[in-house]
VODO-373279 format. One line per 4 residues: number of its first residue (from 1); for each residue x, y, z of C-alpha. Coordinates in Angstrom, 3 decimals. Layout:
NUM = X Y Z  ...
END
This chain:
1 = 144.280 98.389 75.026  143.572 101.243 77.371  140.071 102.471 78.053  138.144 104.385 75.428
5 = 138.306 108.126 75.144  135.225 110.031 76.207  133.670 112.851 74.237  131.070 115.306 75.403
9 = 129.264 116.800 72.437  126.976 119.735 72.874  123.392 118.744 72.131  122.061 122.251 72.658
13 = 121.860 124.916 70.023  123.126 127.829 72.101  126.751 126.796 72.437  128.882 127.563 69.416
17 = 130.561 124.531 67.817  134.361 124.396 67.821  136.159 126.398 65.175  136.726 124.389 62.021
21 = 133.923 121.898 62.672  132.564 120.354 59.466  129.408 118.528 58.461  128.955 114.815 57.966
25 = 129.177 115.000 54.161  132.537 116.756 54.422  133.757 114.151 56.921  132.802 111.402 54.481
29 = 134.841 113.105 51.752  137.813 113.751 54.038  138.047 110.267 55.536  136.352 107.929 53.076
33 = 134.087 106.639 55.880  130.466 106.722 54.758  127.761 108.589 56.637  125.834 105.545 57.788
37 = 128.969 103.989 59.272  129.662 107.202 61.191  126.134 107.132 62.630  126.446 103.460 63.593
41 = 129.749 104.092 65.376  128.207 107.055 67.182  125.495 104.801 68.621  127.640 101.732 69.218
45 = 130.955 103.158 70.423  130.148 106.713 71.497  132.530 108.021 68.850  132.460 110.164 66.882
49 = 130.541 112.535 69.134  129.458 115.404 66.896  128.057 118.719 67.958  124.677 119.820 66.624
53 = 123.900 123.093 64.939  120.662 125.052 65.268  118.937 122.752 62.771  120.193 119.563 64.411
57 = 122.815 118.801 61.759  125.973 117.053 62.933  129.205 119.054 63.127  132.539 117.289 63.688
61 = 135.444 119.112 65.418  138.880 118.922 63.749  140.310 116.605 66.422  137.563 114.050 65.780
65 = 138.138 114.231 62.015  141.841 113.626 62.638  141.056 110.561 64.744  138.706 109.254 62.065
69 = 141.561 109.446 59.557  143.674 107.290 61.865  140.824 104.827 62.310  140.377 104.582 58.551
73 = 144.069 103.851 58.015  143.996 101.129 60.665  140.879 99.545 59.184  142.604 99.523 55.798
77 = 145.389 97.619 57.557  142.933 94.987 58.773  141.952 96.191 62.260  138.336 95.762 63.342
81 = 136.262 98.847 64.249  135.569 97.534 67.742  139.300 97.488 68.455  140.182 100.963 67.242
85 = 137.173 103.307 67.187  137.111 103.819 70.952  140.886 103.792 71.500  142.845 106.960 72.380
89 = 144.509 108.840 69.542  147.959 108.156 71.003  147.326 104.410 70.877  146.093 104.612 67.295
93 = 149.211 106.502 66.285  151.343 103.779 67.877  149.481 101.068 65.967  150.102 102.973 62.764
97 = 153.864 102.936 63.173  154.832 100.929 60.092  156.937 97.845 59.992  160.232 98.495 58.201
101 = 159.140 98.838 54.599  162.074 98.828 52.208  159.757 98.831 49.187  158.484 102.311 49.953
105 = 161.510 103.582 51.852  164.659 101.957 50.540  167.146 103.995 52.525  166.666 107.298 50.699
109 = 166.723 110.565 52.674  163.270 111.261 54.113  163.263 114.770 52.709  165.356 114.761 49.553
113 = 165.131 118.120 47.748  162.778 116.734 45.119  160.435 115.417 47.804  160.106 118.788 49.483
117 = 159.687 120.573 46.153  157.014 118.162 44.914  155.158 118.331 48.221  155.137 122.128 48.097
121 = 153.821 122.089 44.528  151.056 119.684 45.545  150.042 121.832 48.513  149.942 124.895 46.248
125 = 147.773 123.035 43.704  150.468 123.475 41.048  149.821 120.292 39.088  151.948 121.246 36.097
129 = 154.805 122.133 38.429  154.434 118.844 40.298  154.628 116.793 37.120  157.526 118.844 35.800
133 = 159.467 118.236 39.031  158.768 114.502 38.821  159.953 114.371 35.216  163.077 116.327 36.098
137 = 163.845 113.803 38.846  163.843 111.056 36.207  166.142 113.060 33.941  168.494 113.989 36.771
141 = 168.734 110.660 38.597  167.733 108.182 35.930  164.566 106.116 36.233  165.975 103.689 38.820
145 = 167.333 106.483 40.996  164.135 108.501 40.740  162.059 105.501 41.804  164.177 104.390 44.755
149 = 165.484 107.748 45.963  162.520 110.048 45.309  159.221 108.461 44.328  159.145 105.580 46.820
153 = 159.908 107.623 49.965  157.756 110.484 48.664  154.767 108.152 48.391  155.174 107.310 52.071
157 = 155.470 111.009 52.883  152.270 111.871 51.011  150.382 109.226 52.983  151.687 110.669 56.242
161 = 150.620 114.183 55.249  147.127 112.978 54.415  146.863 111.141 57.708  147.908 114.303 59.569
165 = 145.279 116.333 57.733  147.838 118.404 55.814  146.590 117.109 52.460  143.047 116.509 51.290
169 = 141.871 113.339 49.597  141.741 115.007 46.185  145.363 116.116 46.564  146.468 112.569 47.316
173 = 144.620 111.454 44.181  146.331 114.167 42.112  149.699 112.965 43.394  148.895 109.369 42.484
177 = 147.662 110.230 38.998  150.650 112.506 38.361  153.180 109.882 39.396  151.450 107.229 37.312
181 = 151.608 109.528 34.282  155.315 110.259 34.729  156.238 106.630 35.367  154.273 105.329 32.389
185 = 155.891 107.885 30.111  159.332 106.876 31.382  158.605 103.165 30.982  157.275 103.725 27.462
189 = 160.526 105.448 26.506  162.660 102.436 27.482  163.942 100.103 24.740  161.976 96.934 24.136
193 = 163.316 93.935 26.089  165.280 91.297 24.236  163.454 88.169 23.172  163.755 85.189 25.458
197 = 164.000 87.171 28.682  161.780 86.887 31.752  158.082 87.618 31.208  156.378 89.209 34.217
201 = 152.650 89.721 34.747  151.861 92.459 37.283  148.631 93.141 39.171  147.001 93.338 42.589
205 = 144.498 90.957 44.126  140.810 91.838 44.588  140.426 94.400 47.364  143.853 95.959 46.774
209 = 143.368 99.227 44.882  146.811 100.789 45.305  148.956 100.563 42.177  151.877 102.939 42.748
213 = 154.084 100.241 44.257  153.206 97.971 41.348  154.113 100.646 38.811  157.434 101.407 40.493
217 = 158.259 97.705 40.430  157.333 97.581 36.737  159.757 100.417 36.022  162.653 98.596 37.667
221 = 161.741 95.249 36.115  161.678 96.813 32.662  165.062 98.407 33.274  166.381 94.929 34.072
225 = 165.192 93.640 30.712  162.013 91.877 31.803  159.021 91.939 29.464  156.258 93.329 31.674
229 = 152.504 93.212 31.221  150.398 95.040 33.802  146.753 94.137 34.371  146.210 97.070 36.721
233 = 144.473 96.599 40.052  142.148 93.940 41.450  142.345 91.109 38.952  140.170 88.110 39.928
237 = 142.290 85.042 40.574  140.762 83.006 37.766  141.421 85.761 35.250  144.948 86.201 36.551
241 = 145.674 82.528 35.993  144.163 82.723 32.498  146.284 85.762 31.609  149.443 84.076 32.864
245 = 148.708 81.075 30.650  147.895 83.078 27.509  150.964 85.289 27.834  153.260 82.445 28.968
249 = 154.346 84.427 32.016  157.303 83.233 34.038  156.320 85.373 37.034  153.174 86.835 38.549
253 = 154.220 89.912 40.542  151.813 91.256 43.160  151.908 94.446 45.221  150.311 94.748 48.660
257 = 149.747 97.969 50.590  148.322 98.032 54.110  144.838 98.139 52.590  144.218 94.389 52.633
261 = 143.818 92.560 55.924  146.658 90.166 56.740  144.377 87.150 56.417  143.234 88.267 52.963
265 = 146.861 88.601 51.841  147.788 85.162 53.127  144.675 83.450 51.752  144.954 85.184 48.387
269 = 148.564 84.120 47.925  147.819 80.575 49.067  144.882 80.233 46.666  146.803 81.712 43.745
273 = 149.762 79.418 44.356  147.441 76.418 44.212  145.882 77.641 40.947  149.074 78.486 39.038
277 = 151.404 75.878 37.535  154.485 75.295 39.713  156.667 76.605 36.887  155.155 80.101 37.284
281 = 156.756 81.990 40.146  154.871 84.378 42.428  156.678 87.474 43.655  155.002 89.532 46.381
285 = 156.127 92.872 47.760  154.855 96.015 49.398  154.016 97.576 52.737  151.700 94.839 54.004
289 = 152.788 93.460 57.355  151.438 90.090 56.264  154.447 89.627 53.993  156.752 89.839 57.005
293 = 154.596 88.515 59.832  153.083 85.364 58.392  155.062 82.205 57.851  156.416 81.869 54.341
297 = 154.097 80.309 51.790  155.843 77.627 49.804  156.278 78.734 46.226  155.857 82.456 46.951
301 = 158.905 84.721 46.946  158.362 87.718 49.263  160.638 90.537 48.141  162.069 92.701 50.898
305 = 162.076 95.786 48.730  162.663 97.333 45.363  166.352 96.582 45.803  165.629 92.849 45.493
309 = 164.391 93.158 41.925  167.786 93.151 40.211  168.907 89.978 41.973  165.585 88.231 41.351
313 = 165.600 89.012 37.630  169.227 87.867 37.363  168.395 84.613 39.168  165.378 83.977 36.966
317 = 167.241 84.780 33.755  169.990 82.312 34.675  167.347 79.709 35.468  165.679 80.212 32.093
321 = 168.983 80.070 30.227  169.913 76.834 31.975  166.688 75.261 30.760  165.726 74.037 34.225
END
């Protein structure tokens, strides 16, 4: 990596801080990086380099807050602070260029009309309008079309807007809660699956808090006639195995964002495979680079995207019907 960027904060009280500078509590809210970590980085890496106001309180210029957002995203992806905190912003942006992620961008237009409309509603704090637009997308395109053509690429877009500072953390949370509400209502309205079909248990591993990808997969699985049971996020492995046994699951489906480090993804899948009976399949999908960069784990099916779900359910149904 290239040499670290240098920052020259003003320690005096006479110079005015840059316009838009915010305090350390606001930085913690904006980036999710706690105050003590910010202070440690300041001493250890020379970044961030806050200004000081007349009372000695730290003030962080907008460009440093932007860089901290990038650092946070990279740490969620498994990078160590020592590798990224002192790197130039341009290099961080390059590292954040995602691997092709068909789960969250399955070939739909980057700015479909619904995406732009929903984004505008979110920026204007129109929560009712946002949810109405999401529901209309389901009615207009059908649940499968809404998921693959609107909701999946829009989720990527919302993350990009947050990273650029165009959305606040609370707005990203509102988006997530709104989409979960709309998807659950749509799933609930689907007819019950026929008896004897595939039974799929859905969750994320400990440390993986993102559930939107999991919920979108559940919607498509249910449309394909699978009986789905979601455990939500962060199920301990032992409890996951117990649930699969009690509910006689044919598949454990896991979603991985970039939040978990690659090693944690690989180790978690390896451990789970060893704990589950060989007759229970593991399906893994999501944005994590580990699913595409690590060598395949025997007995784990890594889905390339939401588009794989139909074929996988068809394959499994035929396998169950054959009695093998």
